[in-house]
C-alpha angles and dihedrals in degrees: 000000000000125000114233136150116269125216100210101047135221093293087082085079105082095216092057093039089058092059118104113253100258090045092050091052091052089057101036094063089073097041118114122199116234136182113219122207125208108274095018109151111232091183140332130223113291094009123132113252111231097177143022113227126213109197117213105172100358130077127220124204120215114209135181108216122211125218088264093054094253114138144162136194113277094177143346128225122203134150085318098073151358134268117229107050093162087072092071100024094070105275138076100211134053136203092229135075129230124207130168111260098177119028119236147102131314141162123237130203123201111250094241093052094051092050091053091046089048089058098038107038110064100195093048090051093052094041092050091047089051089050092049087056092046094050091048088055088049090053092049092047094049089047090053092042089052095050101040109028131072122250094254093059092041089053092051093048093048091048091051095048092046092049091051088060099039124096093228139027096255129075126208099215136143122215090240090057092048092049092049090048095048091040094233135115117285090235088060090056094045091051093048090048093050092052093049090048092049089053090052096243100117140016116218125185137140093357095310122119118193125180112227100173111030093177090051090050092049090051089055097049123093121248090266090084092057090047092053090047091053091050091052092048087051090052094057097036104090121089116251088233088067096055096071 
């Protein structure tokens, strides 16, 4: 991760943007801009978390890793959230890993600064706890989706959720990366992508996925996508005045 100035600012992150002005200012003074590259490791299982990361144009994938090294995505964090819940939930390590899925910008906040802000800034504390509940719901929904829905529906759900967090309507994504993220065989992803391309829903070439028919993609996704959308809407629905 490399530090560099960012033109758009921390308010591209929806959690930070939702803070009332004075509370945002109290947090912003300790934020550090960071550029995240594809595959960057934010943290590994059991490692201490020195920073919380607030993505703006990047997306971070959270994975649970088995003893054999196999893993699949349990949740994704983009401009809608923060990476590093353990910092303010009573611990400083986590059982999951976090790697950059889509390269882009973010802001990081040292763990100690976040803990102090969590205790001292009421609106931030309430918003982070709401986000923690939302992320737990996302993890549970993804687990149910993985267990009960066919790969075609999972792939559509994952594409939609990733695009909702992406800065553009195009994803730079190899089928190997998608298969590792979903925890399925590469051939299964290839077959699902081919079917969507033949239906005119997406275009896939040279590691680039473009959605041509968003409505068609939503029709092919399982109900999990709608449930996740509703959870995100709930997260941002409360008035900032009620967070104090």
